[in-house]
C-alpha positions as CSV (number, residue, x, y, z in Angstrom):
1,M,-52.7,-44.4,-50.7
2,N,-49.8,-42.1,-50.2
3,Y,-50.1,-38.4,-50.9
4,F,-47.7,-36.6,-53.3
5,V,-47.0,-33.2,-54.7
6,K,-47.8,-32.7,-58.4
7,G,-46.4,-29.8,-60.4
8,N,-48.1,-28.0,-63.3
9,P,-45.5,-27.1,-65.9
10,D,-48.0,-24.5,-67.4
11,L,-47.9,-22.5,-64.2
12,C,-44.3,-23.1,-63.0
13,I,-42.0,-20.1,-63.7
14,G,-38.8,-21.7,-62.4
15,C,-38.4,-19.1,-59.6
16,R,-37.1,-21.8,-57.2
17,T,-39.2,-20.4,-54.3
18,C,-40.3,-23.9,-53.6
19,M,-36.7,-24.9,-53.0
20,I,-36.2,-22.0,-50.5
21,G,-39.5,-22.9,-48.8
22,C,-38.4,-26.5,-48.4
23,V,-35.0,-25.5,-46.8
24,V,-36.7,-23.1,-44.4
25,A,-39.3,-25.7,-43.5
26,H,-36.5,-28.2,-42.6
27,E,-33.8,-25.9,-41.2
28,G,-35.9,-23.2,-39.7
29,E,-35.7,-19.4,-40.1
30,K,-32.3,-19.5,-38.5
31,I,-30.9,-19.6,-42.0
32,F,-31.8,-16.0,-42.5
33,Q,-29.5,-15.0,-39.7
34,M,-26.6,-17.1,-40.8
35,N,-23.9,-16.3,-43.2
36,P,-24.5,-18.3,-46.5
37,W,-21.3,-20.4,-46.0
38,E,-22.4,-21.5,-42.5
39,Y,-25.1,-23.8,-43.7
40,V,-25.7,-26.2,-46.6
41,F,-28.6,-25.4,-48.8
42,N,-30.2,-28.9,-49.3
43,P,-33.8,-28.6,-50.7
44,K,-35.6,-31.9,-50.9
45,L,-36.7,-31.2,-54.5
46,D,-35.1,-29.9,-57.7
47,I,-36.2,-27.8,-60.6
48,V,-35.9,-29.1,-64.1
49,K,-35.7,-26.5,-66.9
50,T,-35.8,-27.2,-70.6
51,A,-36.4,-24.9,-73.6
52,T,-40.1,-25.5,-73.2
53,I,-41.0,-26.4,-69.6
54,T,-40.0,-25.8,-66.1
55,I,-41.2,-28.1,-63.3
56,P,-40.2,-29.3,-59.8
57,V,-39.1,-32.9,-59.5
58,Q,-39.8,-34.5,-56.2
59,C,-40.6,-37.9,-54.6
60,K,-43.9,-39.4,-55.6
61,H,-44.2,-41.4,-52.4
62,C,-44.8,-44.7,-54.3
63,E,-47.0,-47.3,-52.8
64,N,-44.3,-49.9,-53.2
65,P,-41.2,-47.7,-53.2
66,A,-38.2,-49.1,-55.2
67,C,-35.9,-46.9,-53.0
68,M,-37.1,-48.5,-49.8
69,N,-37.0,-52.0,-51.3
70,V,-33.3,-51.8,-52.3
71,C,-32.0,-50.0,-49.2
72,P,-29.6,-52.5,-47.7
73,V,-29.8,-51.1,-44.1
74,G,-33.5,-50.2,-43.9
75,A,-32.9,-46.4,-43.8
76,I,-36.0,-45.7,-45.8
77,E,-39.3,-46.3,-44.2
78,M,-43.0,-45.6,-44.7
79,I,-44.2,-43.2,-41.9
80,D,-47.7,-41.9,-42.0
81,N,-48.1,-42.8,-45.7
82,T,-44.9,-40.9,-46.5
83,V,-41.6,-42.4,-47.7
84,V,-39.0,-41.0,-45.3
85,V,-35.2,-41.4,-45.2
86,L,-33.8,-42.0,-41.7
87,H,-30.5,-40.1,-42.0
88,D,-29.0,-41.7,-38.9
89,K,-29.3,-45.1,-40.5
90,C,-28.3,-44.1,-44.1
91,I,-24.8,-45.3,-45.2
92,G,-24.8,-43.2,-48.4
93,C,-24.5,-46.2,-50.8
94,K,-26.6,-44.4,-53.5
95,T,-28.6,-47.6,-54.2
96,C,-31.9,-45.7,-53.6
97,M,-30.9,-42.9,-55.9
98,I,-30.3,-45.4,-58.7
99,A,-33.5,-47.2,-58.0
100,C,-35.8,-44.2,-58.0
101,P,-37.7,-44.0,-61.3
102,Y,-38.3,-40.3,-60.9
103,G,-34.7,-39.1,-60.2
104,A,-36.1,-37.6,-56.9
105,I,-33.3,-38.6,-54.6
106,D,-30.0,-36.7,-54.2
107,M,-27.0,-37.4,-52.0
108,V,-26.0,-34.6,-49.6
109,V,-23.5,-34.1,-46.8
110,A,-25.1,-35.2,-43.6
111,S,-26.1,-32.3,-41.3
112,D,-25.1,-34.2,-38.1
113,G,-21.4,-33.3,-38.6
114,K,-20.3,-36.9,-38.3
115,K,-17.4,-38.1,-40.5
116,Q,-16.6,-41.3,-42.4
117,L,-13.8,-43.5,-41.1
118,D,-11.4,-41.8,-43.6
119,N,-12.5,-38.4,-42.1
120,S,-14.4,-37.4,-45.3
121,D,-17.9,-36.0,-45.0
122,R,-20.7,-38.5,-44.5
123,I,-23.3,-38.4,-47.3
124,V,-26.9,-39.4,-47.0
125,A,-29.9,-39.7,-49.2
126,N,-32.1,-36.5,-49.5
127,K,-35.6,-36.6,-50.8
128,C,-39.0,-35.0,-50.3
129,D,-40.7,-36.0,-47.0
130,L,-43.9,-33.9,-47.6
131,C,-42.7,-31.8,-44.7
132,I,-43.9,-34.6,-42.4
133,G,-44.9,-33.2,-39.0
134,R,-45.4,-29.7,-40.4
135,E,-49.0,-28.6,-39.5
136,E,-49.4,-26.5,-42.7
137,G,-48.3,-29.4,-45.0
138,P,-45.7,-29.2,-47.6
139,A,-44.0,-25.8,-47.6
140,C,-43.3,-25.9,-51.4
141,I,-47.1,-25.7,-52.0
142,Q,-47.6,-22.9,-49.5
143,V,-44.9,-20.6,-50.9
144,C,-45.4,-21.2,-54.7
145,P,-46.3,-17.7,-56.1
146,T,-48.1,-19.2,-59.1
147,A,-49.9,-22.1,-57.4
148,A,-48.1,-24.5,-59.7
149,L,-47.9,-27.2,-57.0
150,K,-50.8,-29.2,-55.6
151,L,-51.0,-32.0,-53.0
152,V,-52.6,-35.0,-54.6
153,T,-54.8,-36.9,-52.1
154,E,-56.7,-40.2,-52.3
155,E,-59.9,-38.2,-52.9
156,D,-58.3,-36.4,-55.9
157,V,-57.3,-39.7,-57.5
158,A,-60.9,-41.1,-56.9
159,V,-62.4,-38.0,-58.6
160,S,-59.9,-38.2,-61.5
161,V,-60.6,-41.9,-62.1
162,S,-64.4,-41.3,-62.0
163,N,-64.1,-38.5,-64.5
164,K,-62.0,-40.6,-66.8
165,R,-64.5,-43.5,-66.6
166,T,-67.4,-41.1,-67.3
167,A,-65.5,-39.6,-70.3
168,A,-64.7,-43.0,-71.7
169,A,-68.3,-44.1,-71.3
170,I,-69.6,-41.0,-73.1
171,S,-67.0,-41.5,-75.9
172,L,-67.9,-45.1,-76.3
173,S,-71.7,-44.3,-76.4
174,Q,-71.0,-41.6,-79.1
175,V,-69.0,-44.1,-81.2
176,K,-71.8,-46.7,-80.9
177,G,-74.4,-44.1,-81.7
178,S,-72.7,-43.1,-85.0
């Protein structure tokens, strides 16, 4: 099973600290020494705000990812149970963005500085990669001031399923006992 980050809308205050943590985790602390117009701020998650809730939206690292299945060039792969975009292969066709059921993929200007044949900026898919390779795990979880984000593991799912089955059995026995 792939891990993923789950947000709690009851705790999220929409501060966007998770977005900053994401960019710092992927670009390094050099961004604090740069002028704001010298780099592109491309977090791998987004915040959705409505009148009643605020919650981060990011990749759920599906078991059978639609984005990976529709990519015509194989630029999306499963690496260490994480769905990852290989930017050097991505052609910016947006097919993955359309296929994602969570709206968790954006298109951004490639950071490699390469241009398209018409000299326009090359765009690539951008999505959560669970900060793959980062020893501390996803930066968004680590920096969230309200602990609104949690890494869901296989063990968490097993406990949840067990609790739901127990609750269902108790409910059924109460109905039969009535």
